[in-house]
SEDODO-106701 format. One line per field, with one value per residue (C-alpha): residue number from 1; x, y, z. Coordinates in nm, 2 decimals. Each point is the difference from the previous one (the first is absolute). Example, Ala and Ser with C-alpha at 12.3 -4.5 7.8 and 13.67 -1.06 7.14 Angstrom:
// residues 2
resi = (1, 2)
xx = (1.23, 0.14)
yy = (-0.45, 0.34)
zz = (0.78, -0.07)
***
This chain:
// residues 82
resi = (1, 2, 3, 4, 5, 6, 7, 8, 9, 10, 11, 12, 13, 14, 15, 16, 17, 18, 19, 20, 21, 22, 23, 24, 25, 26, 27, 28, 29, 30, 31, 32, 33, 34, 35, 36, 37, 38, 39, 40, 41, 42, 43, 44, 45, 46, 47, 48, 49, 50, 51, 52, 53, 54, 55, 56, 57, 58, 59, 60, 61, 62, 63, 64, 65, 66, 67, 68, 69, 70, 71, 72, 73, 74, 75, 76, 77, 78, 79, 80, 81, 82)
xx = (34.65, 0.06, 0.34, 0.07, -0.06, 0.21, 0.27, -0.03, 0.04, 0.27, 0.21, -0.08, 0.14, 0.30, 0.06, -0.10, 0.18, 0.21, 0.33, -0.08, 0.26, -0.21, 0.18, -0.03, 0.11, 0.22, -0.19, -0.17, -0.38, -0.09, 0.34, -0.23, 0.00, 0.36, 0.13, -0.24, 0.16, 0.37, -0.12, 0.04, -0.31, -0.07, -0.33, -0.19, 0.16, 0.32, 0.06, -0.12, 0.12, -0.35, -0.03, -0.27, -0.12, -0.03, -0.31, 0.06, 0.10, -0.33, -0.05, 0.29, -0.06, -0.30, 0.25, 0.21, -0.31, -0.13, 0.38, 0.00, -0.33, 0.14, 0.40, -0.21, -0.17, 0.32, 0.15, -0.30, -0.01, 0.32, 0.30, -0.13, -0.02, 0.31)
yy = (15.42, -0.35, 0.07, 0.21, -0.25, -0.27, 0.25, 0.03, -0.32, -0.11, 0.28, -0.15, -0.32, 0.17, 0.16, -0.32, -0.27, 0.21, -0.08, -0.38, -0.25, -0.29, -0.32, -0.18, 0.30, 0.25, 0.24, 0.31, -0.08, 0.33, 0.15, 0.24, 0.22, -0.12, 0.13, 0.29, 0.14, -0.08, 0.24, -0.30, -0.18, -0.05, -0.16, -0.36, -0.04, 0.07, -0.15, -0.30, 0.03, -0.01, 0.09, 0.17, -0.29, -0.21, -0.05, 0.11, 0.31, 0.20, -0.15, 0.16, 0.33, -0.03, -0.11, 0.29, 0.27, -0.16, 0.03, 0.35, 0.12, -0.24, 0.22, 0.33, -0.06, -0.10, 0.31, 0.21, -0.20, -0.10, 0.15, 0.33, -0.08, -0.25)
zz = (9.78, -0.09, -0.10, 0.28, 0.23, -0.18, 0.02, 0.32, 0.04, -0.20, 0.23, 0.26, -0.14, -0.08, 0.39, 0.12, -0.23, -0.22, 0.10, 0.09, -0.19, -0.19, 0.13, -0.36, -0.21, 0.26, -0.17, 0.23, -0.01, -0.14, -0.22, -0.16, 0.35, 0.07, -0.32, 0.00, 0.32, -0.14, -0.35, -0.19, -0.05, -0.43, 0.03, -0.02, -0.40, 0.05, 0.36, -0.12, -0.35, -0.17, -0.35, -0.16, -0.19, 0.30, 0.15, 0.35, -0.11, -0.02, 0.37, 0.17, -0.16, 0.21, 0.27, -0.08, 0.02, 0.40, 0.07, -0.06, 0.15, 0.29, -0.03, 0.03, 0.29, 0.15, -0.07, 0.08, 0.33, 0.15, -0.22, 0.10, 0.38, 0.03)
***
């Protein structure tokens, strides 16, 4: 249940701030949401150019799992209705 709540919070952040551009990078605050909607999201490791031997690789894999849960909620709750 905690994962579900975390995914709901993640989705809320996507919906509220996904398209906000960060002034220091010029990147979307939630590129994982924006590019998923375009059908172009490769996952955090590919997006960031992180190789399997990098220390952040597993952490990014976990982030991808949370993103996938949030994406499924988005599809169920918003895509079907809008």
